[in-house]
LONU-883937 format. One line per 5 residues: their letters; for each residue x, y, z of N, C-alpha, C. Coordinates in steps of 0.001 Angstrom, whole numbers, plus 500000, padded with zeros to 6 digits. Layout:
! LONU-883937
a	X:Y:Z:X:Y:Z:X:Y:Z | ...
//
This chain:
! LONU-883937
mrvaq	850027:645948:092491:850184:644616:092326:850440:644056:093641 | 849310:642889:093863:849523:642326:095259:850238:641074:095073 | 850937:640450:096022:851931:639395:095856:852027:638641:097353 | 852342:637657:097215:852354:637156:098340:853619:637630:099668 | 853365:637788:100724:854151:638066:101654:855658:637265:101674
glrka	855848:636113:101330:856902:635520:101355:857679:635980:100214 | 856880:636233:098981:857490:636780:097781:858285:637953:097903 | 857673:638624:098789:858140:640245:098582:859094:640439:099845 | 859541:639250:100695:860509:639214:101588:861888:638603:100882 | 861036:637744:099854:862487:637119:099038:862666:638021:098299
llvth	862113:638940:097542:862483:640141:096712:863425:641237:097710 | 863072:641117:098499:863742:642290:099540:865206:641765:100178 | 865287:640127:100544:866659:639666:100601:867406:639907:099437 | 867005:639483:098396:867660:639537:097290:868430:640983:096924 | 867382:641935:097121:867710:642985:096821:869022:643330:097658
vtasv	868672:643421:099179:869595:643905:099783:870952:643167:099618 | 870770:641755:099480:872107:641236:099514:873031:641457:098156 | 872395:641906:096920:873055:642391:095556:873404:643611:095971 | 872825:644291:096538:873145:645658:096658:874563:645771:097426 | 874303:645331:098738:875672:645149:099827:876550:644269:099157
gwlga	876570:643281:098319:877679:642870:097558:878268:643529:096416 | 877571:644402:095809:877812:645392:094715:878719:646549:095402 | 878167:646823:096625:879081:647944:097271:880231:647312:097603 | 880481:646185:098232:881801:645609:098608:882688:645430:097577 | 882097:645092:096518:882827:644708:095359:883568:646024:094721
vaafl	882592:646911:094615:883407:648129:094102:884328:648523:095067 | 884428:648475:096404:885400:648875:097428:886710:647973:097092 | 886504:646842:096846:887590:645981:096558:888260:646137:095058 | 887477:646466:094045:887820:647106:092733:888815:648444:092948 | 888172:649052:093825:888897:650415:094402:890305:650059:094873
alait	890184:649294:095736:891803:648849:096339:892741:648133:095241 | 892355:647393:094557:893123:646980:093477:893651:648198:092613 | 892530:648911:092124:892873:650058:091343:894167:651108:092036 | 893895:651393:092933:894898:652112:094009:896104:651729:093930 | 896145:650189:094578:897512:649461:094132:898137:649315:092842
svasp	897334:649101:092029:898071:648996:090461:898506:650622:090178 | 898052:651595:090729:898947:652960:090566:900092:653142:091224 | 899688:652872:092287:900871:653273:093480:901863:652447:093709 | 901698:651458:093029:903101:650180:093149:904044:650373:092104 | 905235:650479:092657:906456:650216:091763:906523:649003:091128
dtela	905994:648007:091455:906148:646474:091252:905474:646224:089935 | 905990:646152:088679:905210:645920:087461:904359:644423:087675 | 904776:643562:088154:904313:642172:088528:902864:642484:089141 | 902903:643368:090144:902066:643453:091316:900917:644392:090245 | 901100:645115:089687:900389:646320:088951:899774:645230:088110
ractl	900192:644566:087055:899519:643534:086131:898733:642619:086725 | 899044:642114:088237:898115:641187:088712:896736:641829:089302 | 896893:643085:089907:895721:643839:090081:894922:644306:089028 | 895521:644408:087981:894672:644841:086641:893987:643595:086203 | 894356:642505:086072:893902:641203:085680:892749:640891:086516
amqvi	893323:641129:087780:892019:640755:088797:890681:641999:088881 | 891210:642984:088471:889941:644023:088382:889047:643517:087104 | 889578:642931:086100:888691:642599:085381:887947:641211:085663 | 888553:640495:086403:887895:639325:086732:886684:639652:087687 | 886955:640712:088633:885864:641277:089789:884696:641991:088696
gwavl	885152:642591:087876:884243:643274:086597:883104:642398:086730 | 883691:641292:085628:882716:640685:084781:882075:639645:085454 | 882691:638916:086895:882252:637943:087558:881338:638471:088603 | 881696:639705:089168:880905:640120:090349:880370:641586:090134 | 880818:642540:089634:880279:644058:089642:879121:643656:088522
vplsv	879391:643297:087580:878165:643371:086548:876984:642705:087062 | 877283:641181:087349:876067:640465:087734:875334:641037:088904 | 876101:641584:089866:875317:642006:091125:874558:643571:090794 | 875182:644097:089808:874664:645528:089448:873403:645451:088918 | 873289:644415:087644:871940:644005:086987:871173:643427:088284
asllt	871450:642581:088914:870624:642253:089862:870009:642948:090974 | 870724:644040:091475:870126:644930:092316:869293:645861:091397 | 869418:646025:090353:868378:646997:089628:867313:646473:089184 | 867602:644979:088796:865998:644280:088456:865289:643999:089799 | 865918:643390:090779:865187:643082:092195:864535:644764:092675
gilqs	865413:645772:092378:864757:646946:093335:863436:647343:092240 | 863456:647324:091172:862238:647454:090459:860969:646606:090666 | 861504:645444:090784:860126:644447:090949:859766:644855:092497 | 860524:644879:093581:860276:645201:094768:859427:646489:094984 | 859783:647774:094047:859102:648726:094068:857564:648512:093648
lvtpw	857439:647725:092754:856086:647643:092317:855229:646604:092750 | 855762:645708:094163:854825:645099:094647:854774:645563:096171 | 855170:646728:096380:855111:647284:097503:854458:648570:097751 | 853636:649276:098584:852965:650512:098769:853829:651606:098200 | 855084:651263:098244:856093:652884:098092:855969:652887:096388
glfrh	855786:651940:095500:855851:652391:094363:857239:652486:093244 | 857168:652715:092286:858390:653014:091382:858313:654427:091054 | 857368:655480:091136:857356:656629:090898:856693:657568:091522 | 856238:656988:092780:855506:657962:093735:856286:658469:094764 | 857493:658287:094981:858038:658893:096045:859611:659296:095213
ywvla	860142:660456:095706:861306:661037:095070:862464:659974:095649 | 862444:659738:096747:863554:658937:097378:863623:657684:096245 | 862583:657098:096088:862570:655640:095173:862925:656015:093715 | 862577:657082:093379:862856:657755:091952:864389:657890:092048 | 864790:658717:092805:866350:658737:093127:867327:657663:093059
klvin	866771:656521:093677:867780:655370:093811:867700:654900:092560 | 866398:654726:091535:866360:654170:090422:867385:654667:089416 | 867392:656034:089432:868145:656994:088715:869435:656463:089051 | 869968:656633:090392:871379:656325:090790:871849:655095:090256 | 870753:653996:090165:871348:652292:090041:871270:652438:088394
iiats	870754:653184:087801:870633:652910:086256:871818:653476:085817 | 872019:654812:086221:873455:655642:085721:874565:654470:086126 | 875121:653914:087340:875712:653227:087755:875900:652138:087093 | 875185:651329:086978:874759:649805:085803:875507:650552:084579 | 875025:651455:084092:875315:651823:082509:876562:652261:082574
illmy	877232:653234:083218:878495:653470:083290:879815:652327:083625 | 879363:651235:084462:879948:650023:084738:879907:649310:083258 | 878778:648888:082522:878793:648189:081318:879427:648751:080373 | 879593:650270:080240:880380:651067:079280:882029:650977:079828 | 882363:650939:081076:883714:651160:081539:884512:649727:081249
mqtva	883521:648869:081248:884450:647584:081478:885064:647176:080154 | 884603:647896:079136:885881:647835:077820:886940:648285:077931 | 887143:649349:078594:888145:650001:079058:889301:649255:079824 | 888510:648401:081048:889100:647434:081796:889964:646374:081160 | 888876:645952:080331:889384:644779:079383:890712:645183:078373
nlaat	890722:646491:078096:891885:647146:077282:893317:647014:078284 | 892628:647449:079533:894174:647584:080345:894626:646291:080932 | 893466:644926:080938:893932:643763:081155:894696:643105:079942 | 894343:643597:079106:894920:642748:077820:896488:643799:077774 | 896426:644813:077986:897973:645733:078283:898662:644805:079496
agerh	897895:644567:080405:899021:643806:081585:899284:642536:081197 | 898583:641807:079911:899327:640498:079718:900269:640517:078761 | 900631:641545:078401:901946:641887:077289:903191:642036:078107 | 903821:640701:078160:905236:640676:078858:906436:641159:078238 | 906227:641392:076853:907719:641646:076149:907706:643340:076304
qaqta	906621:643969:076531:907083:645376:076824:906664:645759:078305 | 907769:645454:078901:907225:645362:080543:907246:646754:081066 | 908291:647617:080316:907949:649162:080955:907134:650090:080512 | 906684:649552:079033:905405:650182:078295:904323:649930:079268 | 904074:648823:079435:903077:648060:080056:902861:648656:081283
healq	903722:648712:082230:903817:649341:083713:903108:650855:083665 | 903905:651571:082346:903338:653135:082363:901812:653071:081888 | 901613:652206:081426:900087:652331:080883:899007:651723:081897 | 899544:650724:082896:898709:650389:083817:898593:651113:084859 | 899561:652476:085191:899547:653625:086092:898610:654720:085867
swspv	897139:654129:085444:896185:655087:085039:895376:655290:086096 | 894966:656574:086360:893973:656918:087509:892164:656852:086981 | 892110:656146:085873:891118:656199:085537:890013:655155:086387 | 890603:653911:086427:889988:652872:087293:889645:653511:088823 | 890533:654394:089389:890426:654972:090748:889247:655984:090577
ihasg	889366:656693:089547:888119:657717:089332:886741:656837:089311 | 886895:656258:088367:885167:655670:088179:885051:654980:089280 | 885779:654203:090006:885366:653267:091319:885231:654312:092636 | 885702:655307:092527:885361:656313:093478:883816:656888:093481 | 883830:657153:092037:882414:658017:091899:881048:656817:092181
alvll	881470:655394:091696:880354:654559:091820:880141:654225:093396 | 881484:654203:094308:881063:653733:095464:880476:655185:096196 | 880473:656328:096033:879937:657400:096214:878470:657386:096170 | 878159:657019:094901:876662:656895:094403:876085:655964:095065 | 876696:654569:095254:876051:653575:096024:876074:653745:097495
ilavl	876883:654609:098148:876652:655014:099550:875465:655880:099541 | 875378:656593:098742:874160:657511:098782:872802:657071:098558 | 872724:655762:097618:871520:655095:097749:871451:654380:098783 | 872381:653944:099609:872068:653194:100763:871676:654246:101716 | 872060:655674:101981:871465:656488:102778:870053:656988:102457
lsiyk	869616:656750:101165:868239:657155:100825:867221:656025:101231 | 867661:654454:101167:867237:653685:101735:866865:653746:102858 | 867651:654075:103712:867654:653922:105290:866619:655483:105957 | 867108:656346:105239:866345:657678:105689:865135:657852:104953 | 864582:657550:103940:863570:657703:103088:863055:659150:103289
prgmt	863477:660101:102622:863095:661470:102774:861991:661673:102112 | 860972:662583:103173:859618:662987:102496:859696:663436:101202 | 858400:663493:100559:858107:663857:099156:857563:663187:097946 | 856372:663228:097803:855864:662539:096496:855545:663103:095290 | 855888:662333:094290:855904:663271:092903:854416:663623:092766
rfgqr	854479:664072:091593:853036:664383:091164:852161:663470:091055 | 852764:662307:090137:852111:660969:089802:852062:660279:091018 | 852625:660414:092396:852114:659901:093327:851333:660221:094120 | 850849:661886:094006:849998:662645:094577:848527:662309:093885 | 848529:662350:092696:847174:662034:092291:846968:660242:092127
kqqra	847952:659379:092371:847245:658154:092680:846875:658392:094076 | 847313:659100:095062:846817:659113:096625:845405:659897:096682 | 845196:660367:095715:843931:661339:095641:843074:660486:095007 | 843468:659684:093935:842159:658591:093328:842312:657823:094356 | 842880:657137:095360:842652:656185:095996:841991:656786:097317
leptk	841920:658056:097445:841001:658581:098428:839788:658791:098351 | 839341:658805:096977:838269:659295:096713:836918:658230:096763 | 837076:657292:096685:836260:656236:096902:835788:656246:098457 | 836964:656562:099326:836557:656528:100816:836078:657467:101284 | 836012:658876:100534:835160:659927:100861:833803:660153:100624
qadpl	833570:659218:099582:832213:659069:099038:831373:658356:099793 | 832113:657077:100318:831212:656042:100950:831279:656456:102311 | 832047:657714:102977:831923:657783:104457:830728:658700:104297 | 829833:658643:105250:828830:659587:105514:829614:660745:106379 | 830469:660740:107086:830818:661922:107925:831376:662950:107075
hihpp	831813:662620:105879:832295:663897:104899:831079:664556:104649 | 829951:664128:105062:828644:665034:104438:828413:665801:105414 | 828371:667061:105433:828323:668175:106458:826819:668837:106050 | 825662:668836:106765:825014:669851:106735:825286:671448:106693 | 824769:672143:106109:824766:673250:105717:824772:674180:107422
qvrgp	825534:675118:107629:825569:675578:109168:824988:677072:108814 | 824305:677659:109779:823788:678820:109693:824368:679742:110796 | 825126:680801:110488:825983:681679:111569:825572:683062:110978 | 826018:683812:111818:826408:685228:111452:824700:685919:111088 | 824684:686766:110223:823223:687418:109908:822304:686409:109462
elwwf	822586:685128:109069:821660:684400:108687:820974:683864:110059 | 821776:683709:111021:821500:683376:112033:820049:684220:112682 | 820567:685316:112697:819822:686467:113234:818183:686346:112398 | 818531:686594:111031:817400:686246:110413:816482:685371:110669 | 816984:684049:110774:816299:682975:111256:815524:682903:112633
gstaa	816219:683330:113318:815434:683825:114897:814438:684643:114558 | 814857:685730:113670:813679:686603:113769:812173:686362:113126 | 812758:685398:111988:811539:684705:111645:810666:683637:112306 | 811338:683186:113032:810764:682109:114191:809941:682835:114917 | 810147:683686:115283:809747:684731:116450:808485:685136:115734
rssge	808602:685923:114520:807238:686227:113885:806165:685167:113879 | 806772:683900:113588:805833:682840:113281:805248:682369:114771 | 805928:682650:115697:805230:682327:116999:804551:683497:117606 | 804529:684674:116905:803493:685662:117430:804454:686453:118442 | 805723:685992:119160:806230:686400:120078:807216:687957:119894
pmrts	807233:688506:120784:808263:689597:120273:809571:689130:120581 | 810339:689948:119883:811903:689430:119671:812639:690253:121039 | 813733:689717:121358:814186:690276:122728:815615:690936:122204 | 815778:692158:122529:817262:692828:122004:818042:692568:123319 | 819009:693059:123346:820171:692765:124127:820151:692805:125390
ngegs	818860:694367:125640:818551:694872:127179:817504:694088:127541 | 816956:692855:126813:815894:692287:127318:814727:692634:127209 | 814306:694063:126499:813003:694554:125880:812636:694041:124651 | 811313:694006:124497:810743:693692:123226:811150:694877:122170 | 811382:694057:120888:811089:695452:119796:810215:695172:118965
awt	809692:696234:118170:808772:696731:117674:808713:695918:116282 | 807789:695408:115637:807696:694901:114460:807950:695972:113166 | 808870:695664:112389:808905:696406:111267:808796:695827:110013
//
């Protein structure tokens, strides 16, 4: 798919911005989750839990979806393709997994936020808010996003079978149109000796052996 260079750059800027923002929002979510678990202050734990819900719906979900969609579009309009290289395919899988888990886990975050809003059961609410689940999920998401960043920077070599077939199909017209790929048959070994013998017979000249003497016709 061929598009204008300006559009490709706009997609790249949008994708990088969404991905970096997603990574930063996950780090902030992790900091709030750790504070909610470690703090003995009930009010602080409640505030952190409510803030996690706000960050989740207002920042994490929009940025994750934007990163996924712009990444797919960018792959389709660049020579890298979407299924040609293993590192692009790995990033796509990471993005889909992280976004899917985030969307499903937001229900758990909403339940924790609802518990944080119950002020008539302060002790019970504080115990419920001291859950390691948000910490574990945020840590896993952070690892996946950092791995995606490393793949984008280093771009490990390796093409999928689909990419190899596409590359071969693209090279076939070039090989057919290039006369340099058509080589005349080469005569070597015994064929060369036979050719020299036939030429000598047709000219009536005796063949020369390695010692310079003529050989008899047989």
